[in-house]
LORO-614432 format. One record per residue (C-alpha): x, z negated, y negated; residue number from 1; residue in three letters; chain. Coordinates in nm, 3 decimals, m for minus. Layout:
N
ATOM        c1        c3        c2     n   res   chain
ATOM         X         Z         Y   NUM   ALA       A
...
***
This chain:
150
ATOM        c1        c3        c2     n   res   chain
ATOM    m1.716    m1.613    m3.925     1   UNK       A
ATOM    m1.531    m1.919    m3.786     2   UNK       A
ATOM    m1.178    m1.988    m3.904     3   UNK       A
ATOM    m1.015    m1.913    m3.568     4   UNK       A
ATOM    m1.154    m1.557    m3.545     5   UNK       A
ATOM    m0.993    m1.254    m3.705     6   UNK       A
ATOM    m1.145    m0.908    m3.748     7   UNK       A
ATOM    m0.968    m0.642    m3.542     8   UNK       A
ATOM    m0.865    m0.442    m3.848     9   UNK       A
ATOM    m0.685    m0.752    m3.986    10   UNK       A
ATOM    m0.485    m0.818    m3.666    11   UNK       A
ATOM    m0.108    m0.809    m3.719    12   UNK       A
ATOM     0.076    m0.513    m3.571    13   UNK       A
ATOM     0.329    m0.653    m3.326    14   UNK       A
ATOM     0.595    m0.406    m3.220    15   UNK       A
ATOM     0.705    m0.537    m2.879    16   UNK       A
ATOM     0.876    m0.339    m2.603    17   UNK       A
ATOM     0.686    m0.274    m2.283    18   UNK       A
ATOM     0.778    m0.503    m1.997    19   UNK       A
ATOM     0.942    m0.342    m1.694    20   UNK       A
ATOM     0.692    m0.311    m1.413    21   UNK       A
ATOM     0.854    m0.439    m1.093    22   UNK       A
ATOM     0.732    m0.279    m0.774    23   UNK       A
ATOM     0.697    m0.510    m0.478    24   UNK       A
ATOM     0.571    m0.255    m0.224    25   UNK       A
ATOM     0.747     0.075    m0.161    26   UNK       A
ATOM     0.543     0.212     0.129    27   UNK       A
ATOM     0.164     0.229     0.096    28   UNK       A
ATOM    m0.087     0.373     0.342    29   UNK       A
ATOM    m0.454     0.441     0.288    30   UNK       A
ATOM    m0.630     0.442     0.627    31   UNK       A
ATOM    m0.989     0.446     0.748    32   UNK       A
ATOM    m1.186     0.521     1.061    33   UNK       A
ATOM    m1.443     0.699     0.844    34   UNK       A
ATOM    m1.433     0.983     0.598    35   UNK       A
ATOM    m1.546     0.978     0.232    36   UNK       A
ATOM    m1.465     0.612     0.163    37   UNK       A
ATOM    m1.230     0.669    m0.131    38   UNK       A
ATOM    m0.884     0.676     0.030    39   UNK       A
ATOM    m0.770     0.988    m0.153    40   UNK       A
ATOM    m0.908     0.861    m0.483    41   UNK       A
ATOM    m0.714     0.534    m0.446    42   UNK       A
ATOM    m0.396     0.716    m0.338    43   UNK       A
ATOM    m0.421     0.956    m0.633    44   UNK       A
ATOM    m0.491     0.669    m0.874    45   UNK       A
ATOM    m0.189     0.476    m0.751    46   UNK       A
ATOM     0.036     0.783    m0.765    47   UNK       A
ATOM    m0.073     0.874    m1.118    48   UNK       A
ATOM    m0.041     0.515    m1.240    49   UNK       A
ATOM     0.309     0.470    m1.098    50   UNK       A
ATOM     0.423     0.809    m1.232    51   UNK       A
ATOM     0.286     0.721    m1.574    52   UNK       A
ATOM     0.485     0.396    m1.562    53   UNK       A
ATOM     0.797     0.600    m1.491    54   UNK       A
ATOM     0.840     0.537    m1.119    55   UNK       A
ATOM     0.934     0.804    m0.869    56   UNK       A
ATOM     0.654     0.860    m0.618    57   UNK       A
ATOM     0.634     1.066    m0.298    58   UNK       A
ATOM     0.277     1.143    m0.187    59   UNK       A
ATOM     0.230     1.236     0.179    60   UNK       A
ATOM    m0.119     1.363     0.258    61   UNK       A
ATOM    m0.236     1.399     0.617    62   UNK       A
ATOM    m0.544     1.615     0.585    63   UNK       A
ATOM    m0.697     1.939     0.704    64   UNK       A
ATOM    m0.524     2.267     0.619    65   UNK       A
ATOM    m0.829     2.353     0.409    66   UNK       A
ATOM    m0.771     2.060     0.171    67   UNK       A
ATOM    m0.488     2.090    m0.081    68   UNK       A
ATOM    m0.405     1.873    m0.378    69   UNK       A
ATOM    m0.162     1.937    m0.662    70   UNK       A
ATOM    m0.050     1.571    m0.641    71   UNK       A
ATOM     0.072     1.612    m0.282    72   UNK       A
ATOM     0.447     1.633    m0.227    73   UNK       A
ATOM     0.426     1.665     0.154    74   UNK       A
ATOM     0.117     1.798     0.334    75   UNK       A
ATOM     0.077     1.742     0.709    76   UNK       A
ATOM    m0.214     1.935     0.861    77   UNK       A
ATOM    m0.436     1.711     1.073    78   UNK       A
ATOM    m0.511     2.006     1.304    79   UNK       A
ATOM    m0.155     1.979     1.432    80   UNK       A
ATOM    m0.240     1.650     1.607    81   UNK       A
ATOM    m0.482     1.829     1.841    82   UNK       A
ATOM    m0.211     2.075     1.942    83   UNK       A
ATOM     0.047     1.800     1.985    84   UNK       A
ATOM    m0.174     1.558     2.181    85   UNK       A
ATOM    m0.088     1.712     2.516    86   UNK       A
ATOM     0.289     1.706     2.460    87   UNK       A
ATOM     0.511     1.401     2.510    88   UNK       A
ATOM     0.620     1.282     2.167    89   UNK       A
ATOM     0.391     1.535     2.003    90   UNK       A
ATOM     0.244     1.296     1.745    91   UNK       A
ATOM     0.590     1.183     1.639    92   UNK       A
ATOM     0.692     1.548     1.596    93   UNK       A
ATOM     0.391     1.618     1.375    94   UNK       A
ATOM     0.477     1.314     1.161    95   UNK       A
ATOM     0.844     1.409     1.128    96   UNK       A
ATOM     0.805     1.508     0.758    97   UNK       A
ATOM     0.667     1.158     0.691    98   UNK       A
ATOM     0.959     0.991     0.869    99   UNK       A
ATOM     1.205     1.207     0.676   100   UNK       A
ATOM     1.035     1.117     0.346   101   UNK       A
ATOM     1.063     0.745     0.427   102   UNK       A
ATOM     1.427     0.788     0.525   103   UNK       A
ATOM     1.509     0.976     0.202   104   UNK       A
ATOM     1.323     0.713    m0.003   105   UNK       A
ATOM     1.521     0.433     0.160   106   UNK       A
ATOM     1.847     0.604     0.064   107   UNK       A
ATOM     1.743     0.706    m0.288   108   UNK       A
ATOM     1.885     0.493    m0.571   109   UNK       A
ATOM     1.562     0.532    m0.771   110   UNK       A
ATOM     1.372     0.357    m0.489   111   UNK       A
ATOM     1.063     0.580    m0.487   112   UNK       A
ATOM     0.729     0.460    m0.355   113   UNK       A
ATOM     0.596     0.653    m0.056   114   UNK       A
ATOM     0.216     0.680    m0.061   115   UNK       A
ATOM     0.050     0.804     0.258   116   UNK       A
ATOM    m0.310     0.926     0.244   117   UNK       A
ATOM    m0.443     0.956     0.600   118   UNK       A
ATOM    m0.743     1.175     0.674   119   UNK       A
ATOM    m1.070     1.013     0.776   120   UNK       A
ATOM    m1.084     0.928     1.144   121   UNK       A
ATOM    m0.708     0.929     1.195   122   UNK       A
ATOM    m0.683     0.550     1.190   123   UNK       A
ATOM    m0.630     0.550     1.567   124   UNK       A
ATOM    m0.302     0.739     1.516   125   UNK       A
ATOM    m0.175     0.571     1.199   126   UNK       A
ATOM    m0.100     0.214     1.314   127   UNK       A
ATOM     0.114     0.318     1.609   128   UNK       A
ATOM     0.282     0.619     1.450   129   UNK       A
ATOM     0.406     0.510     1.111   130   UNK       A
ATOM     0.722     0.323     1.021   131   UNK       A
ATOM     0.686    m0.047     0.962   132   UNK       A
ATOM     0.975    m0.191     0.759   133   UNK       A
ATOM     0.817    m0.541     0.756   134   UNK       A
ATOM     0.453    m0.457     0.703   135   UNK       A
ATOM     0.158    m0.662     0.598   136   UNK       A
ATOM    m0.130    m0.483     0.763   137   UNK       A
ATOM    m0.495    m0.482     0.676   138   UNK       A
ATOM    m0.642    m0.346     0.998   139   UNK       A
ATOM    m0.891    m0.063     0.968   140   UNK       A
ATOM    m1.235    m0.171     1.077   141   UNK       A
ATOM    m1.536     0.044     1.148   142   UNK       A
ATOM    m1.603     0.257     0.842   143   UNK       A
ATOM    m1.389     0.046     0.608   144   UNK       A
ATOM    m1.085     0.165     0.423   145   UNK       A
ATOM    m0.768    m0.032     0.472   146   UNK       A
ATOM    m0.442    m0.032     0.286   147   UNK       A
ATOM    m0.109    m0.118     0.443   148   UNK       A
ATOM     0.163    m0.228     0.204   149   UNK       A
ATOM     0.527    m0.252     0.310   150   UNK       A
***
């Protein structure tokens, strides 16, 4: 064994505190024109990771009434968009719980991260309906998942 290598069992035990993880983005959306591309998996992974690091997270899932997740804080049924499509301001009314979550997060001292998991195919609604507090947008393209970080 060369002089500069050390077996793992001989490595010194360094007791150092964990560094504080600084969040840059506080509003994250997972959007796609297609279904089954991994949006929910990425949203769940991010939510679990941030919660494990000690950050407050609000997960908003826009999905069918038939789909429920224990990680979801706010569930908006995608079927409500069909009912609201014929009413002026209907889409905004359906998304009211999302707007309220963003408003509460902006006023919360803990500065929670809002994670929005859109259902597949709802990308046509998402870009024009969601709040943009200075967004950097990755536009959804055909069949590709996109993430918007704000």
